[in-house]
N, C-alpha and C positions, 0 to 999 in steps of 0.2 A: 504493500500500500504506500509506504513512504517512498519507495523507489519510483513508482509511477507518478507520485506527486512531484518529486524532484525533476523527473524528466519533463513534466508539464511546465515547471518553472523555467527550465532551460529553454524550452521551445518558446516561451513567452518573453524571454530576455530580448528586448527590442532596442537595437542601436538607433540613436536618433542623430541624424546628420544635419545638413544645412537647412532642411525644411522639416516640418512636423510629420508625424506618422502617416496621416491621411494622404500626403502627397506621393509617398512611395519613393521619394528622392533618396538615393543612397549617399552615405558619407563619402567625401572625396578620398582618393587614394592617398592616405597618409599613414606613416608608420605608427606603430603602437605608442612610440615615444612622443608623438605629436598630438595625442588625444588624452583628454581628462575624462575619466569615467566616473559617473555618479550613479550609485545604486538607488533604486526606488521600489521598495516593496509596497505593493498596493493591493487592496481587496477588489481586484478587477472583476471577479465573479462573486456571487452571493449577495446577501441583503445590503451590504455596504457599497455595492458597485456604483450607485449614483454619486457617492462621495469620491470614489476613486477617479471617476471620469473628470471631475472638476480639478483634482490635483494634477492629473495627467495633462489636461489642457493648459494649466498654468505653467507646469514644467516645460511642456513642448514649446509654448510661446517664447519663454525665456531662451531656451536652447536655440530656437530659430533665429532670434535677434542676435544672440552672441555669435553664432556661426556666420550669419550674414555680414557681420562686422569683421569677419576674418578669424574670429575665435578669441580666446582669453589671452591677454598679453602677460606672459610670464618672463620677466627680465629681458624684454625685447624680442622674445620668440612667441609666436602665436600658436595656441593649442586649440584644436576643435573640441567641442563638447559632445560626449556620447552618454545618453541616459540608458541604463540597463534596468528594465522593468521585470519584476516577478509578481505573479499572482498568488497571494496567500489565501484566497477564497473566503475572505471575511472571517478567518479563524486565527485567533491571537497566537496560539502555539506555533502555527505554521508561519506567522509573521516573524517569529523569533528564528525559526529554521531558515527562512528565506534571507534574513539579514546575515546570518552566518554564511550562507552559500554565496551571497554577493561579495562578501569580503574574501573568503578563502578560495572560492572557485572562479568567480568572475573577476576577481582582482580589481575591484573598484577603488578609486582614490578617496572618495568621500561618499556620504550617504544622505539621502532624504529619509526621514523617519516614516514608519507606517502611519496609517490614518488613525487619528483620535488619540486620546490620552492613554487608554488602556494598552493598546498595542505599542504605542511609542515608548511607554515606560518599560514594558516587557522586553522589547528589542534593544533598548538602550544598554542593558547589561552586556549584550554582545558587542556593540560598537565601543563601549567603554573598555572592555577587555582587550580589544584589538587597537585601541587608541585611534579610532577613526572619527574625525569631526563629523557631527550629524546635526542637520537642521530639521526641526519638527515644524511643519506648516500648520498642523491642526491639533496641537496639544496645549491645553490651557490649565489643566488641573495642577494645583500646587504639589500633589503627590508625585508628579512626574519629575519634579525638579528638587525634591528634598533628599536626594540620594547622595549628594556630595560629589556628583560626577563632574568631570572637567571638559568632556568632549560633546556634550549635548546642549543645544541652544534651541529656543523656541520663539516663534514670532507672534504668539498670542499672549496678551496680558492675563493675569490671574482672573478666575471666574467672578470674583466679587466686583471687578471693574465693569461687569455687565449688569449684575443684579442690583448693586447699590444705586446707580443713577436711575434705573428703571423704577425702583421702589420709592426713591425720593420724589420722582416725577408724579407717580400715582398719588402719593400722600398730598402733594401740593395741589394737583389739578382736580382730584376727585376725593375730597376729604370725607365724603359719606361712605367710602369703601373701608370696611373694617375687618372683614373676614376673608382669609385666603385659604384656598385648597391647593395642595401641591402633589403632582403625580410625576414620578421619575422612572425612566428606564433604569434597570439595575445593572449599570455599566459604569465604568470609572468616570468619564466626563459627565454624562447626563445626571448621575447621582450626585457628583461633587457640586455641580452648578445648582441643583435643587437644594442641597444642603446650604449653599451660600445664600440662596433665595430665602430659606427659612431664617437664617441669621439676620439678613437685611430686613426682612419683614418684622421680626420681633424687635429689632433695634429701632425701628421706625414706628412702633406702636400698633402694628397689625396683630390680629389674632389668627394663628395658624390652626384652623379647625380640622384639617385633614392633611396627612402626609403619608403616602404609600408608594411602594415600588412595584413595577411590573417587570416580569421576566423578559429577557431578550427573546424575540420571536413571537411574543404574544400577538394574537390576531383578533381576539374578542375582548374588548374592554367594557362591555355593557354592564356587567355587575359592578365593576369599579366605578363607572360613571354614575350608576344609580346611587351608590353610596355617597359620592360627592354631591350629587343633586340634593340628597336628603339633608345635607348640612347647610344648604342655601348660601354658599359663599358668594361674595361680590367680586372676587378676583380668583380666576382659575389659572394656575401656572403649571405647564406641562413641559417636560424635557424628553429628548430622544433624538433620533435621526430622522431623516426626511420621511421614509416609509412609515415609521412609527407614528409620527405626528399627523400624517395624512389620515391614517386609520382612526386615531383618536378624534380628530376634528370631524370626520365623516360620521362617526358613531355618536358624537355629541349632537350633531344635526339630527340624526335619526331619533334621538331621545328628546329633541326640542329643548336642549339645554342652552340657557342664556345667562349671561352675567354682564355687569357693566364693563368689566375688564377681563379679557382672555389673552394670556401671553404664552408664547411657545418658543423654545430654543432647542434646535437651531433652524428648523425647516423654513420659516417664513422669509429668511434671507434669500432663499433660492426661488428662481422663477418657476421651477417645476412644481413647487408647492402651490404657488398662486394659480398656475395653469390648471392643475388637477382639481382645485377646489372652487375656482370661479368666485362667485359671491360669498361662498363659505369662508374665504380667506379675508374678507373685508373686516377691517378694524382689529384684526389680530395683531398684537404688539410683540416686539421682540428686541433683541440687541445683538450686535455682531462686532467684529473687530475692525471692519473697514466698510466703506461705502463709496460708490463712484462719485458721489457729490463732493468728496474730499478734494481739496485743491492744494497739492504740494508740488514744489519745484525740486525734484529729486536729483541727487548726484549719482544715481545708478544708470544702468543702460537704458531704462525706459524714460528717464527724465521726469516730465510732469505727470501728474495723475491723469490729466486729459489725454496725454499721448498714449499711456497704457490702455485706457479705456478704448481709444480709437483703434489701436492695434488689435486688441481683443475682438472688438466688433467686426473689424475687417476680416479677421481670420475665422471667427466662429459664428458670425451673424447673430450675436446675442450680447446682452449686457453682462459684464463680469460681476460676480459677487465676491464676498470676502474670502471664500475658499480658493477660488481661482487666483485672486490677487496675492494671497499669502504664499501659495505655491510658487508663483512667478517671483515673488520677493525672495524666497529661499535661494533660487538660482542666482538672482542678482547679487545677493549677499555673499554667496560663495565666490562669485566672480570678483567682487570688490576685495574680499579677503585674500584671494589668491594673487591678484594683481598688486596689492599692497605688500604682500609677503615676498613677491618676486620669485615665488617658488611653489611647488606642489608638495613640499614637505608638510606632512600632516600637523606636526607640532607648531610649525611657523604659521600655518593657516589658522589653526586653533587659537593661537595667541592674538592674531588679528581680529578674529571674531569676538574674542573676549573683551578687547579694548575698543570695539567699534562704537562710534558715536557720529551718526551721519543721517541726513535727511534723505528719504527715498520717496518714490511715488506713493508708497503705502503710508508714509508718515515718518516721524523721527524714530530711528532705531538705535537703541542702547540696551545692552543686556545687563541684568543684575548679576550679582556674584554667583547666584544659583544657575545662571544660564537662561533665565526667562526674561523676555523683553519687559521693560518697565517704563516705557517712554510714550505711551499712546493713551488717548481718551476714546474708547470704543463708542460708536454711535448707537443710540436708541432709536428705533423706527417703528412705524405702524403701516400695515397694508391699507392703502387708501386709493380708491379708483383703480385697483388692479396693479398697483406698483408700490414698492416700499418708499415711504416718505420719512425723512430724517426729522426727529423731534429734538435730539440732543447729540452733540454739543452745539452751543449757540452759533459757533463759527460756520457750521454747515447746515443749520436748521432750515428745513423746507416747509414745515407746516406745524399744526397744533394737534394735540391728542384728541381723538374722537371717542365718545363713550358708547358702549353697547355694540351688539353684533347685528348685522343686517340679515 
């Protein structure tokens, strides 16, 4: 069984040359010494596949831009980028195995972490053992960064940077809301952010009348939703991944559940969530780590936020969300660190990441002592008129909070 899975991973190891995967363009004839290989274990199949696609698109866009510019400048010599993908099938133990394979068999120089906090934490033990600098594009939970590791860096701020501004906004804008019900996927990131929500709610004077977890893979939430409904909460807060939250929201509609405020993290940030729910997505609030409305003049390969958005739209005919942007950022940060180091030496690149303090298209990037970014104010937004509208921070605010579900 393991042998067949490894064989599948090898088949799915995809070199990425001058253009992205869909173009079929092959990498130019360069020697192995002229290529920087970055490993990317992703849940390309299984329930987390929608999230994997987003990361892949972000990585591919960055690699395309880097290679179009001739590659990464390492001490005056240009190196092309090659991304090696493996599919760990939405299974965390396989993510760990895939990470080991990328380092020991595929001989990658650097790593992008697996998707989400749980898999990123599990796989980081491998990259730390081999001293391979790793950038996590989608890991926000503090438990990922409390291990004392030197080689892991993450582009998402801690979970409370999402829940605290959201909670303070609801308290200020809807003072009649007093009772909160929280439902969380029993997985590292969704559970951690639900726990941060509970802390934020209690700290701001809300009563948490319900807090329960649902198992990974749950398809029927009807009994749980009935229990929530019985508590008559004025704010319903649900965590999970895209498919989870689509199911919960559709089943809420089936039960005619309404509340002045409904918040979900992280699905509403994705266009797929809005498209799948239609009017059912209206007025659902959320928070994320980035939004296209941001306006930064970056020193990375993308430059301005507007230029990144344009490049993404031109390539994929869609608006980028925070997952796309964070993945592209990880590539851009490796490029900056490698060029500053003037070397592909892992320790030198690691040291450049550790002391990085730079403005990018994503925003200001500076990593704390634990490797987690600590330099951003994540946006709070709400689905209005079929699109996310930023409510906070003030600098990129697009609209005001609306109450109730349509």
